KOLDO-200408 format. One record per residue (C-alpha): z negated, y, x; residue in three letters; chain. Coordinates in Angstrom, 1 decimal. Layout:
N
z/y/x/code/unit
Z/Y/X/ALA/A;
...
//
This chain:
401
z/y/x/code/unit
-120.0/93.6/99.2/MET/A;
-117.1/91.3/98.2/ARG/A;
-118.0/87.8/99.0/ARG/A;
-116.1/84.9/97.3/GLY/A;
-117.1/81.2/97.6/PRO/A;
-117.1/81.0/101.3/LYS/A;
-119.0/78.5/103.5/VAL/A;
-119.1/76.8/106.0/PRO/A;
-99.5/91.0/128.9/THR/A;
-97.6/93.5/127.1/ARG/A;
-94.4/92.8/125.4/THR/A;
-91.6/95.4/125.3/THR/A;
-89.3/95.2/122.2/TRP/A;
-85.6/95.7/122.9/THR/A;
-83.3/94.7/120.1/ARG/A;
-79.6/94.7/120.1/ARG/A;
-78.2/94.9/116.7/SER/A;
-78.6/97.8/114.3/VAL/A;
-76.6/95.8/111.7/THR/A;
-78.9/92.9/111.9/THR/A;
-82.0/95.2/111.4/LEU/A;
-80.5/96.8/108.3/ILE/A;
-79.7/93.4/106.8/GLY/A;
-83.2/92.2/107.7/VAL/A;
-85.0/95.2/106.4/ALA/A;
-83.6/94.8/102.9/THR/A;
-85.2/91.4/102.7/LEU/A;
-88.8/92.2/103.3/ALA/A;
-91.3/94.8/102.0/ALA/A;
-93.4/94.1/105.0/ALA/A;
-91.3/95.4/107.9/CYS/A;
-91.8/96.7/105.4/SER/A;
-86.4/71.5/111.7/SER/A;
-89.0/68.6/112.5/GLY/A;
-92.0/67.1/110.8/THR/A;
-95.7/68.1/110.9/GLY/A;
-99.0/66.3/110.4/ASP/A;
-102.0/67.5/108.5/ALA/A;
-105.1/67.8/110.6/ALA/A;
-108.2/65.8/109.7/SER/A;
-111.6/64.6/111.0/SER/A;
-114.6/62.7/110.1/ASP/A;
-116.7/65.8/109.3/ASP/A;
-117.5/66.4/105.7/THR/A;
-117.8/69.5/103.5/SER/A;
-118.4/69.9/99.8/SER/A;
-115.4/71.1/97.8/GLY/A;
-117.7/72.7/95.2/ASP/A;
-118.0/76.4/95.3/ALA/A;
-121.4/77.3/96.9/PRO/A;
-123.9/79.7/95.5/SER/A;
-124.1/83.2/96.9/GLU/A;
-127.3/82.2/98.7/LYS/A;
-125.5/79.3/100.5/SER/A;
-122.7/81.6/101.5/VAL/A;
-125.2/83.7/103.4/GLU/A;
-126.9/80.7/105.2/THR/A;
-124.0/78.3/105.8/ALA/A;
-121.0/80.2/106.9/ALA/A;
-118.6/78.3/109.1/VAL/A;
-116.5/79.9/111.8/TYR/A;
-113.8/78.7/114.3/PRO/A;
-116.1/79.3/117.2/ASP/A;
-114.7/78.4/119.6/PRO/A;
-112.3/76.3/117.5/ASP/A;
-111.6/75.2/114.0/TRP/A;
-113.5/72.3/112.5/ASN/A;
-110.9/70.0/111.0/GLU/A;
-111.5/68.2/107.7/ILE/A;
-109.3/66.3/105.2/THR/A;
-108.0/67.9/102.0/PRO/A;
-110.3/65.7/100.0/GLU/A;
-113.3/66.8/102.0/GLU/A;
-112.3/70.4/101.4/ALA/A;
-111.9/69.9/97.7/GLY/A;
-108.2/70.8/97.8/VAL/A;
-105.3/69.0/96.2/ASP/A;
-103.5/66.9/98.9/PRO/A;
-100.4/66.6/96.7/VAL/A;
-100.0/70.4/96.5/VAL/A;
-100.8/70.7/100.2/LEU/A;
-97.9/68.4/101.0/GLN/A;
-95.6/70.3/98.7/GLU/A;
-96.5/73.4/100.6/MET/A;
-95.6/71.8/103.9/ALA/A;
-92.3/70.5/102.6/ASP/A;
-91.4/73.9/101.2/LEU/A;
-92.4/75.6/104.4/ALA/A;
-90.3/73.2/106.5/GLN/A;
-87.3/73.6/104.2/ALA/A;
-87.6/77.3/104.5/GLY/A;
-87.2/77.4/108.2/GLY/A;
-90.9/77.9/109.0/SER/A;
-92.3/77.4/112.5/ASN/A;
-95.8/76.7/111.3/CYS/A;
-98.2/76.4/108.3/LEU/A;
-102.0/76.6/108.6/VAL/A;
-104.3/76.2/105.6/VAL/A;
-108.0/76.7/105.9/THR/A;
-110.8/76.6/103.3/ARG/A;
-114.3/78.1/103.8/ASN/A;
-113.6/78.5/107.5/GLY/A;
-112.4/74.9/108.2/GLU/A;
-109.0/73.6/109.0/LEU/A;
-107.5/71.6/106.1/VAL/A;
-103.8/71.3/107.0/GLY/A;
-101.8/72.3/110.0/GLU/A;
-98.0/71.8/110.5/TYR/A;
-95.6/72.8/113.2/TYR/A;
-91.8/72.6/113.5/TRP/A;
-89.0/73.9/115.7/ASN/A;
-90.8/73.0/119.0/GLY/A;
-93.8/75.1/118.3/THR/A;
-97.5/74.1/118.5/ASP/A;
-100.9/75.6/117.9/ALA/A;
-100.7/77.9/120.9/THR/A;
-97.1/79.2/120.4/THR/A;
-97.1/83.0/120.0/PRO/A;
-94.6/84.6/117.6/ARG/A;
-93.6/88.1/116.7/GLU/A;
-95.7/89.2/113.6/LEU/A;
-93.4/92.0/112.7/PHE/A;
-95.2/94.1/110.0/SER/A;
-98.2/91.8/109.7/ALA/A;
-99.1/93.9/112.8/THR/A;
-99.8/96.8/110.4/LYS/A;
-102.8/95.0/108.9/SER/A;
-104.2/94.4/112.4/ILE/A;
-103.7/98.1/113.2/THR/A;
-105.7/98.8/110.1/SER/A;
-108.5/96.7/111.5/ALA/A;
-108.5/98.8/114.7/LEU/A;
-108.8/102.0/112.8/VAL/A;
-111.7/100.5/110.8/GLY/A;
-113.5/99.5/114.1/ILE/A;
-113.0/102.9/115.5/ALA/A;
-114.4/104.4/112.3/SER/A;
-117.4/102.1/112.4/ASP/A;
-118.0/103.1/116.0/ARG/A;
-118.0/106.7/115.1/GLY/A;
-114.9/107.5/117.2/GLU/A;
-113.0/108.8/114.2/LEU/A;
-113.4/109.5/110.5/ASP/A;
-110.5/108.3/108.3/ILE/A;
-110.9/111.4/106.1/ASP/A;
-110.4/113.9/108.9/GLU/A;
-107.0/115.4/109.7/PRO/A;
-104.9/113.4/112.1/ALA/A;
-104.1/116.7/113.7/SER/A;
-107.5/116.6/115.3/LYS/A;
-106.0/114.1/117.6/TYR/A;
-102.2/114.9/117.3/ILE/A;
-102.7/118.6/118.3/THR/A;
-99.0/119.4/118.0/GLU/A;
-99.4/119.1/114.2/TRP/A;
-101.9/121.9/114.1/GLN/A;
-100.5/125.0/112.5/GLY/A;
-97.6/123.0/110.9/THR/A;
-97.1/121.4/107.4/ASP/A;
-98.6/118.2/108.8/SER/A;
-101.9/119.8/109.7/GLU/A;
-103.6/118.4/106.6/ASP/A;
-102.3/114.8/106.9/VAL/A;
-105.4/112.6/107.1/THR/A;
-105.9/109.3/108.8/ILE/A;
-106.4/107.9/105.3/ARG/A;
-102.9/109.2/104.3/ASN/A;
-101.4/107.3/107.3/LEU/A;
-103.2/104.1/106.4/LEU/A;
-102.2/104.4/102.7/SER/A;
-98.5/105.3/103.4/ASN/A;
-98.8/108.5/101.4/ASP/A;
-98.7/110.9/104.3/SER/A;
-95.5/112.6/103.1/GLY/A;
-94.1/112.4/106.7/ARG/A;
-90.4/112.5/107.1/GLU/A;
-88.6/109.3/106.1/TRP/A;
-85.1/108.0/105.6/ASP/A;
-83.8/104.6/106.3/PHE/A;
-81.7/105.4/109.4/ILE/A;
-84.4/107.6/111.0/THR/A;
-87.2/105.0/110.4/ASP/A;
-85.5/101.7/111.1/TYR/A;
-82.8/102.6/113.5/VAL/A;
-83.5/105.8/115.4/GLU/A;
-87.2/105.1/115.7/MET/A;
-87.5/101.4/115.2/GLY/A;
-84.6/100.3/117.5/ILE/A;
-83.4/103.2/119.6/GLN/A;
-86.3/105.4/120.5/ALA/A;
-87.8/104.4/123.9/PRO/A;
-90.9/106.5/123.2/ASP/A;
-91.7/105.6/119.6/LYS/A;
-94.9/107.5/119.4/THR/A;
-93.3/110.8/120.6/ARG/A;
-90.4/110.3/118.3/PHE/A;
-92.7/109.7/115.3/SER/A;
-95.1/112.6/116.0/THR/A;
-92.1/114.9/116.4/ASP/A;
-90.8/114.2/112.9/LEU/A;
-91.4/116.8/110.2/GLY/A;
-93.2/116.8/106.9/GLN/A;
-91.2/115.8/103.9/GLN/A;
-93.8/116.0/101.1/PHE/A;
-97.2/117.3/100.6/GLU/A;
-99.8/114.7/101.8/PRO/A;
-101.0/112.4/99.1/GLY/A;
-98.2/113.1/96.6/THR/A;
-95.5/110.5/97.5/GLU/A;
-95.8/106.8/98.6/TRP/A;
-93.3/105.5/101.1/GLU/A;
-93.3/102.5/103.4/TYR/A;
-93.1/104.6/106.6/ASN/A;
-93.1/102.9/109.9/ASN/A;
-92.9/106.1/111.9/ALA/A;
-95.9/107.5/110.1/ALA/A;
-97.9/104.4/111.0/ILE/A;
-96.7/104.6/114.6/GLN/A;
-98.5/107.9/114.9/THR/A;
-101.8/106.0/114.7/LEU/A;
-101.1/105.1/118.4/ASP/A;
-101.7/108.8/119.3/ALA/A;
-104.7/109.0/117.0/VAL/A;
-106.4/105.9/118.3/LEU/A;
-105.7/106.6/122.0/GLU/A;
-107.1/110.1/121.7/GLU/A;
-110.1/109.1/119.6/ALA/A;
-111.1/106.1/121.6/THR/A;
-109.9/107.0/125.1/GLY/A;
-108.2/103.6/125.3/MET/A;
-104.8/102.1/124.9/ASP/A;
-104.9/100.6/121.4/PRO/A;
-103.7/97.2/122.8/GLY/A;
-106.6/97.2/125.2/ASP/A;
-108.9/98.3/122.4/TYR/A;
-107.8/95.4/120.3/ALA/A;
-108.4/93.0/123.1/ASP/A;
-112.0/94.2/123.6/ARG/A;
-113.1/94.8/120.0/TYR/A;
-111.0/92.5/117.8/LEU/A;
-109.2/89.7/119.6/PHE/A;
-111.9/88.7/122.0/GLU/A;
-114.8/88.6/119.5/PRO/A;
-112.7/86.5/117.0/THR/A;
-111.1/84.3/119.6/GLY/A;
-107.6/85.5/118.8/MET/A;
-105.2/85.0/121.8/GLU/A;
-103.0/87.8/120.5/ALA/A;
-101.4/90.8/122.3/THR/A;
-100.0/94.1/121.2/TYR/A;
-96.5/94.9/122.3/GLY/A;
-95.5/98.2/123.8/HIS/A;
-92.4/100.3/123.8/ASP/A;
-90.6/101.2/127.1/PRO/A;
-92.7/104.3/127.4/ALA/A;
-95.8/102.3/127.4/GLY/A;
-97.1/103.1/123.9/ASN/A;
-98.7/100.4/121.8/ALA/A;
-96.4/99.5/118.8/ASN/A;
-98.6/100.0/115.7/MET/A;
-96.1/99.0/113.0/PHE/A;
-94.9/95.7/114.5/PHE/A;
-94.8/93.7/117.7/ASN/A;
-98.2/91.9/117.9/VAL/A;
-97.6/88.5/119.3/GLN/A;
-99.8/85.8/117.9/ALA/A;
-100.0/82.1/117.0/SER/A;
-100.4/80.7/113.5/CYS/A;
-104.0/79.9/114.2/ARG/A;
-104.5/83.5/115.5/ASP/A;
-103.2/85.0/112.3/LEU/A;
-105.4/82.6/110.3/ALA/A;
-108.4/83.8/112.2/ARG/A;
-107.6/87.3/111.2/PHE/A;
-107.2/86.4/107.6/GLY/A;
-110.6/84.6/107.7/TYR/A;
-112.2/87.7/109.3/LEU/A;
-111.2/89.7/106.2/TRP/A;
-112.3/86.8/103.9/LEU/A;
-115.7/87.1/105.6/ARG/A;
-115.9/90.8/105.0/ASP/A;
-115.4/91.6/108.7/GLY/A;
-118.2/89.3/109.9/GLU/A;
-117.8/86.7/112.6/TRP/A;
-120.0/84.0/114.2/ALA/A;
-123.6/84.8/115.3/ASP/A;
-123.7/87.5/112.6/ASP/A;
-121.4/89.7/114.6/GLU/A;
-119.9/92.4/112.3/GLN/A;
-116.5/93.0/113.9/VAL/A;
-115.4/95.4/111.2/VAL/A;
-117.8/96.8/108.6/SER/A;
-117.8/95.2/105.1/ALA/A;
-117.4/98.7/103.7/ASP/A;
-114.1/99.2/105.6/TYR/A;
-112.8/95.8/104.7/VAL/A;
-113.5/96.4/101.0/GLU/A;
-111.8/99.8/101.1/GLU/A;
-108.8/98.4/102.9/SER/A;
-108.0/96.0/100.1/ILE/A;
-108.7/98.4/97.3/THR/A;
-105.6/99.8/95.5/PRO/A;
-104.7/103.2/96.7/THR/A;
-104.0/106.0/94.2/GLU/A;
-100.2/106.1/94.5/LEU/A;
-99.5/102.4/94.9/ASN/A;
-101.8/99.8/93.2/SER/A;
-100.2/97.0/95.2/ALA/A;
-101.2/98.5/98.5/TYR/A;
-104.5/99.2/100.4/GLY/A;
-104.9/100.3/104.0/PHE/A;
-101.8/98.6/105.5/LEU/A;
-102.5/95.4/103.4/PHE/A;
-100.5/94.2/100.4/TRP/A;
-102.4/93.4/97.2/LEU/A;
-101.5/91.1/94.4/ASN/A;
-102.2/93.7/91.7/ARG/A;
-100.3/95.0/88.7/PRO/A;
-99.8/98.7/88.1/GLY/A;
-97.7/101.7/88.8/HIS/A;
-95.8/102.4/92.0/TRP/A;
-95.4/106.2/92.2/VAL/A;
-92.6/106.0/94.7/LYS/A;
-92.0/102.5/96.0/PRO/A;
-89.9/102.1/99.1/SER/A;
-86.3/101.2/98.5/THR/A;
-86.8/98.5/101.1/LEU/A;
-89.6/96.9/99.1/ALA/A;
-87.1/95.7/96.5/GLY/A;
-89.4/97.0/93.7/LYS/A;
-88.1/99.0/90.7/PRO/A;
-89.4/102.4/89.9/GLU/A;
-92.3/102.0/87.5/GLY/A;
-94.6/99.0/87.2/GLU/A;
-95.5/96.8/90.0/GLY/A;
-95.6/93.1/89.1/VAL/A;
-98.0/90.6/90.8/PRO/A;
-96.9/87.2/91.9/ILE/A;
-97.3/84.9/88.9/GLU/A;
-100.0/82.3/89.2/GLY/A;
-101.7/84.0/92.2/VAL/A;
-105.2/85.4/91.6/PRO/A;
-105.4/89.2/91.3/GLU/A;
-108.0/89.3/94.1/ASP/A;
-105.4/87.9/96.6/ALA/A;
-104.3/90.1/99.5/PHE/A;
-102.1/89.6/102.5/PHE/A;
-100.8/90.7/105.8/ALA/A;
-97.0/90.3/105.7/GLU/A;
-94.1/90.8/108.1/GLY/A;
-90.4/90.5/108.2/LEU/A;
-89.0/87.0/108.0/GLY/A;
-92.0/85.7/106.1/GLY/A;
-94.8/86.1/108.7/GLN/A;
-97.8/86.0/106.4/VAL/A;
-101.5/85.4/106.1/SER/A;
-102.7/85.3/102.5/VAL/A;
-106.4/85.4/101.5/VAL/A;
-107.7/84.1/98.2/TYR/A;
-111.4/85.2/98.1/PRO/A;
-112.1/83.4/94.8/SER/A;
-111.3/80.0/96.4/THR/A;
-112.1/80.5/100.1/GLY/A;
-108.5/79.6/100.9/ILE/A;
-106.5/81.3/103.7/VAL/A;
-103.0/80.2/104.3/PHE/A;
-100.7/81.3/107.1/THR/A;
-97.0/80.8/107.5/ARG/A;
-94.8/82.0/110.3/MET/A;
-91.0/81.8/110.7/ALA/A;
-88.8/82.4/113.8/PRO/A;
-90.0/85.4/115.8/GLY/A;
-86.5/86.4/116.7/ASP/A;
-85.0/89.3/114.7/LEU/A;
-81.6/87.8/114.0/GLU/A;
-83.1/84.4/113.0/LYS/A;
-85.7/86.3/110.8/ALA/A;
-82.9/87.9/109.0/ALA/A;
-81.8/84.5/107.8/ASN/A;
-85.3/83.2/107.0/ALA/A;
-85.6/82.5/103.2/ARG/A;
-88.8/84.5/102.9/ASP/A;
-87.7/86.1/99.7/ALA/A;
-87.9/82.6/98.0/ASP/A;
-90.3/80.7/100.3/VAL/A;
-93.3/83.1/100.6/VAL/A;
-94.0/83.8/96.9/PRO/A;
-93.7/80.1/96.1/GLU/A;
-96.0/79.2/99.0/LEU/A;
-98.5/81.8/97.6/GLN/A;
-98.3/80.2/94.2/ARG/A;
-98.8/76.7/95.6/LEU/A;
-101.8/77.9/97.7/ALA/A;
-103.4/79.2/94.6/ALA/A;
-103.2/75.7/93.1/GLN/A;
-104.8/73.9/96.1/LEU/A;
-108.3/73.8/94.5/VAL/A;
-108.3/71.5/91.5/PRO/A;
-109.4/73.0/88.2/ASP/A;
-112.7/71.4/87.4/GLU/A;
-113.2/73.5/84.3/GLY/A;
//
C-alpha cells in the first residue's frame, strides 16, 4: 500500500465553435481578475512528516468540511504559497486550493467565484471516471481484465471483441481515432456520444498502440451502465460523491448518456477532495474504503505503452511513449517529467488548466481551476501556468535536510 506522510441535475454540453475546440485541443494533453485571501484558523498541526504508525491513527479528513490552518502550522513555505497564488491569478485562474495532510492551508478565488462555484472539469473528468470503474470492480460488478464486449454486445464477433476494460482505461484499446472524428464529430456534433463511440471501428490490435482517445473512454458509459444497472452519474452520486462530500455532478449528452471523458461540474474544493481521496489510497473518514487501495495503486502505476499515464491519470514519470497523442504536444520517443516535481506526483488534468495534483511524499494536494467556458479555456495560459504551479507546489514544504 502506497502511503506517504499523511495525517491528520444533469448538464447537457452544447458547444458552438469547432474552430475554438481545435485551437483548444492543441493546448492541453488532458482534453486530452480580483484578489484572494489564504484561509487560516487557530488549530495547529505539526509540519513534520509523521511516522507510518501516526499515519494510520491520526488521519484527518474534510468531514464534513476542511479544517483550516496557517501555512506555518502546516509546515509549508508561506512565501512560495503566495507566489503560487500570484501566478494563478495572473494566469486567469478562478481558484486555487492547497491542502496538506487533509487540512486546508491556502484558498484563493477570483473572477466572482467562491468555494461553492461549480466549473467544467473538462478531461479531469476522466480520472473521476477511472474511480467509478475501480468502485465497480471492488463491488464485483465488473473485472477490468475482462473484454468490454461482455457489456457492449455489438462488439462481439468483431475486431473489438478482445478490447478489455483495462485497455480502455489505459488508452491502448486500439479503437478508431483521428482528430476530426474524436474532437469534432464525437466531441461536439454527436447527440448520442456513446452510440457514436461504440459504433466506431478497430484501428489497431488492442494493447499495441497508445492514443489519447476520448471516444474510447466514452464507451465506458455503456460498460458501467450495463455492469451496474445504473446511470454512471447516479452511480457516482451514490458511491463516490456522497461518501466524500463532493457536490459534483456528471454532465449528460442530449441522448441522456453520462459523458465519461469530460463534463463533470465541480468546485475547486470538490476536486481537492478527489485528489485527497487518492492521496489516502481510496480511504475516507470513519475508515470507509471508497475505492480499494489496490485499485488506487494500479491506477497511478505506469502502463506498458506510456510511462507517463496510468488508468486515466497523468504521472510525472520519465520514459518512453510508444505512440503519444499528437494533441499531447509530446515528441515521439522519451517522455520528460516536469522538472523539480517529485516522480511520485500524479494528477487529474483537463483543458484550460483544470488540475488537481497530488504529491504523496509531502502530503500536498493543490487544485487550480480556470474559466469553465470552452472559448475562455482556449485562452487560458495553462501551457505556462500549470507546470510552474506544479513546481512551486513541490517547493511548499521547506527542506529540513
